[in-house]
N, C-alpha and C positions, 0 to 999 in steps of 0.2 A: 735649762730649767732654773728659775729663780725662786728664791724664798720670798715669803711675804715681806720680810724686812727690807728687800731690795726694791719694792714697789715705790714709786714716787710719793704716793699718799702717805705710806708708812714712814718714809724718810722725812717727810715734812712734819709729821706728828712727833717723831723722835727729836728732830731738830728743835721744834718749838718747846719741847719738854726740857731738853738738857743744854741747849746753847746758853740760856741765861745762867745755868749752874757753872758752865765752863768759863763764862765771862767773869763770874764772881770769883772763881778759883784764880783766874788770871790776875784780877785786881789785887787779891790777897797775896799773891806770890810775884808781884811785879818786880822784875830784875833778878829774881831768884831762879835757881835751877830746880828742876823737879823731875821725878821719874814718871813715866806714863802710868805706872801702877798707882802712884799717889793721886793722880787725876781720876783714874778709874774708881778708886776707892771712895774718893770725895763724892763723885757723881752718884755712885751706887748707894752710898749712905743716905743721900737725899732722894733718890729715885730708884728703889731696889729692883724695879721691873725691867731695867734697861739691859740690853745685850752687852757682854763684856767688851766688844770691839767698838761699840757706838761712841764712847767719849773720844777715842782717837780719830775716828772718822769725822766727827763733828768738829773737833779741834782743827783738822786739816781744812775743812770747809770754811771755817771762820777765818783762817789765814788767807785762803783764796779770795774771800770776800773783802779782805782788808780790814776786818774788824779787830783782829789782834795779830801780833807778830811774835814769833818765837824762832829760835835757832836750835838745831840739833847739836848738842855738845858731844854726845857719844851714842851713836845709833845702836850699837851692840848692847849697851847698858840701858837703852831707852831713856837717856838723860837729855833733857831739854832745858831751855832757859827762855823765859818771856823777856821781850824787849819792847821798848816803846813803839807804838804804831807810827810808821813814817808818814809824814805829811805828803799829801798829793802835790805834785809839781804843777 
């Protein structure tokens, strides 16, 4: 059984709503470390209706798509760092 949030149409709507917010957060924090909670709070302040796990899910998708790049500094502490997007070879 899947929830409505797992349906492709809903994922697309969530992506279109918060991907630009995550990209804005990434530009504002380029080269800086951040906690996932910082990103979640930023997105939620601008779009209060999002599910708490959506920013992390969309962040991972943006990295898979090559739109941004980050590294995990400390998984246990949910500490990440944005890095420059690597140029395609």
